[in-house]
N, C-alpha and C positions, 0 to 999 in steps of 0.2 A: 559088339558089346554094347550094354546097355546102360547109361550113366545118369544118375538121380543128382542134380544141382541144387544146393540152398544158398540163396542170396537174398541177405533181409534189407539190403538199401541201396539207393541208388549207384554208390559206387563199387558196390560188389555184383551189384547189373552189369555195370562194364567189364570190370574185372573177367566175371563169370563168361561174358559172352565173348572176350577173346580168347580165352581159353577154351572154351566150347569149338571155335574155328581151329585153332591149333591143333583138338585134339580129335576134328573131324578129317584133317589132312593128315593124319596118319593112321585114321580108322574109318575105311569107306563101310562101314556096317555101324558105325557109331548112333545112338539111339538114345534120344535126351528125354528126360523129364524132369521138371523143375518147378521151385519155389524162386520167384525172380524177377523180372520186369520187362520192359518193350526192346531193350538191345539183345536179351537171351532170345527173346522170342524171336525177333529179327533173324536169328541164326538157324532156326528151326528146333521144331521137337515141340513138346505139350506143357504149356504153360497151367499148373496145376493151381497156384495162387499167385497173383501180384505183391510183389514186397509191399506197397503202403496198406495192406492189411497187416502188415506185420510190425513195421517201423515204428515204433515207438521208444523214445529215448526219455530217458528221467524216471524219478520216482514216480510222480506224481501223475502224467499219462499213462506209465505202466499200469498204474493199480487202476485207474477209469478204463481202461481196456481190457484187462486182464481176461476176463470170458472170451474176447473175441481170440486172444494171443495163445488161451491155453486149448479152445477148439480147432485152429488152425495147426497146432502141436500134434493133436490127437490125429488130424486128419491127415498132417504128414507122414507120422509113424502108419497111419493104417494102410496109406499111397504105397509105402517104401515096402511093408509087406505082401500086398497084394500084386504088386508089378516087380518085385524081384530084381532087382537089378545088380551088376557085375561089381559096382562101386559107388558109393555115396560120398559127392563132395563138397565139404561145405566149406563157403566163402565168408572168412570174418565171422561179424556177428555172433560173437559167442554164446552170450544168455542163452539165445534160440538154440544156436547147432551144437552146443557140448550136452545138450540135453537129450537131441537127435542122436547124437554120436553114444552115449548110453544106451539108449533103446536098443541101435542096429548092433551094437555090440553084445548086447545079451540074447540077441534071436538064436533058438535053439538050432531052427536048420535052413540050410543056403544063407548064409551068413554074406550078406555083402562085405567088401572091403570100405574102410572108413579111410577118407583121406582129406586131410586140412590143407585147402591153398588159401593163403594169407595168415599166417599164424596168428591165434590171439593175443592181445599185450600184454601178458600176463608180468611182464619183466615191469610195468608200471608200476599194477597194485593187483590183488586177488592171486598171487604167488600159487596159493595153494592150489587152483586150478591145475597147476601142472601133475597131480594125481590124476586124476581125473583124464588127461590128454594120453599121460602114458600109458592108463588102462584103456580108454575106449578108442584111442587114434591110431591106426596102421602106419599112415605116413605123415609129415607134418613137413609142408611147402613152404618155406622164409622168403619174404622180399624186402626182410633189414638185416643187413651184413651182421651187425652188432650180435643179431640173436642167435648166432651160431655158436657165441660164446656162451652167451644166455645159456640156452638149452643143451648142447654138449658140453661146455666146461663147467657149469655149476652145477646142471642137474642129469648129466651122462644120458642125456635124449637124443639121440641122432636123427638129425633133422637133415633138409633138403634145402639148399638156400639157389634160388634161382634167377636172382635178379630182380630188380626193381621195376614193375608195369609202368611209374610214372615216368621214370627215366626215359623208358623206351617210345613213350607217348610224346615228349617233348624232343625226345631225339628224331624222332620221325616227323614232327612237325615240321622241326627247322632244316632238313634236310629237304623235305620238301616244298617249302616256301622261301628256302634261302635266307642270305642275313636280310635283316630290315631296321632301316636306321632307327635309333632314339630319337623319339620326342619329346617335347616338354608335358609329359604325363606325370601324373602320380597314380598308380592304381591302388583302386581300395577293393580288397577281398573281405568281409564282413562276415562270412560263414556261410554255412549251408542250411540251416536251421532258422525258426522265426525269432525263437529268445536269442539265439546269439547275436543276431542281426540286431534286435532291438536293446540287445545290451551294448554291444560293440559300435554299430555305426554312427550315432549323433556324435561322440566323443570322437572318434574319426576323423568324420568330418570336420568338428572344429578345430583338430589339431593343425589339419592341410589348409585350411581356406586361408590363411596367411600367404600362401602363395599362390591364390586364386588370380593374381593380377597376369603372372609368368606361366603358370602352368596349368592346365585343364585337368578335372579332379574328375576320373572314370571310375565309375562302381560296375564292379561285375556281378549281374547280375546269377544268383544262383537256380539249377534246374530245380521244377516245381513248384517258386515261389514267384506268385504274379507281378507284375511290376508294379501294381497299385499299390501293395504292401508298400513299397519302398518311397511311393511318394508323400508318406508323412515325416518320413526325414529329410529328403531330397528336395522338397518345394522350398524354392528360393534362394538355394544355397549354390546355382549352378554347378551342381553336380551332376555331370550327364552318366547315363545307365547303358551298359551293353549286355544283351543276353546270348549266350553262348558264343561268346566270343573273348573266354579268358584267355586263351594261348595267343589270338593276336593281339589282347590289349596287352599282356607281361611281354611280348617280344618288342615292342614299342614305346614300354613305359621306363621313364628315369629312375624312379622309387615307389615302394609300395608301402601302403601298412595295411597288415593283413592277419586275419585271426587264427591262430592256431589251429592246425589241423594237416591236411596234404599240401594245400595250398602253401605253404611256408616253404613246403620240397619244391613245388612246381614255380614258386617265382625264383626261388634260389637257381632252378637250374636254366630259367632263365636268363639268370646273372643282372636280375633287378633286386637292388639293397632295398633291405626292409626291414620294417620296424615290428616284432612281432606283439600283438595288444590282444589281451582276454579279458572283461571284466567279468566277475562274479558276484552272486550274493552275500553278501558278510565276508569283504573281500580282508578283514583282518585276521579272522577264524580261517578262511581259507587258507589265507596265505601260510599260516600257523600249521594248517594241518597237512599241508602239501611237503612241508619241511617232516611231520612227523610219519604219514600214511604212504606217502607214495616212494615207490623204492630208486626213482631215477632223479639225478638233480635237476634235468631240462624238461619242459613240455612239448618242446618243437623237433620235429623228423628231423633238421637240419643240422642241430646241436647235437641231437641224440645219436646221427649217424656220425656224425664228426668227432663225436667223444669230448668235446670242449662247445666253449663260445663264440660260434662265430655269427650269430644273428643276437640282434639284443632283445630278451623275452620281459612284457612288461603284462604279468598276471598279477590277478587279484589284488592285494595291497600295493604293488607297485604300480599298476595300471589309474595313470592320474592325466589329466588334461597335460600339465607343465612336463610330467616325464615323456609322455609321448611327442609332445612338442620337440622338446632337448633331443631327443633322440634321432627325430626325423631331420631337424637341421643340422647333425653331426654327419650326416651323410649325403647332403645334398648338391653340394659342391663336387664337380668334378674332381678336383684335385687332393680331396677331404681324405686324412688319414684313416679316418676308419671307414670310408667307404672302399679306398683301396684295399685295405687287410681283409673285406668283408667280400670282397670281391676275387681276392686270392684262397679266401677259404671254399668259395663256390668251386673254384677249379679243383682245389683237393677231392671234395664230394663227388664229383663226378669219377674219379679214379676209384673211390671207395665202394661204387654200387656197382661197377663194373660195366663192361660191353652186353652182356648175355641178354637176349630177349626170355622177359620171363614168361610168359603163356607158352610161348614153343618148347623151351626148355623146362617146364612143369609139364607138357605136356606127352613129351619125348620120355621124360622119366615116369611118368604115369604109366604110359601104353606099356613101357618095357616092363614094369614090375606085374603089371597085368596079364602080358603074354608070356611071364618067363625068361624076360631077354631077348626074344622075338620081336625083330624090326619087320 
């Protein structure tokens, strides 16, 4: 069978590559063609465009690179029409991928199926996109358990919850590495994009440096960000940086300061008490808009999955040096009530995510759907 996949950033490249491996294990005739990255290319198939040519985030970068984005979108549409895959699998990245879904759905002849792996987060904002999903997406695959109630309960749109790939990855790491003793380390996870790092890291270092006598501050470098970029923030602070070692770091850390994103979930699954930190421009305005525009109460995946506050979120107008210091101090002692309560919440998080392997369950379901239930 012919599979066309589109992943628009590094995390999508990782998740798509693992889905491809699982599909190949079920379909010996699997033929892959994709827009993605190095990890997808390592699985095999034809790389049409690297995601680096698509991955522009934020209004200004998108505007500046709009001709490139539109050119790549036209190329992608033309390539799908010419190659005639059996299915187009969209991986996250909704701005680009929902446009592709609309195009594929409108094809008059030999229309491939449209599967969406890692559902767009329309429960946070842009809920109106449900109309496009309902019209253009044949099957939606979710990795967050609360999305079942959102899509099926609220919008009566059936989806497949396949488990969470981050939980799979952490579970595999812990199984292979065994139990690692905690060390006197405070982990700093400052985001995956330059602007996030620039906005968050200096204050995070300031908040944690009071523990520098007894704890090593260790910064997890993000993929694609050169070490020299971090030096402007870490020079003279005593902060040590590691690259491609986030899981080993979290397996040993005593506590962490984490910029909101998948890293908050990873930190929780490793059992590391954390403070979620996310600075924004115009914090008071963003804080107000967050309450008026966002459809959800929380921003961290930990709290969203739990449905309650497990970890403290300091975002926009609550992101201050004093607040971060206070919340970090509350989870540092081993016997601190806040620390114990957070770890208890983490245990419940594991139960909510379930034990399924997301790429394997998704691949099994996709293959069965495409073959009419044959295995």
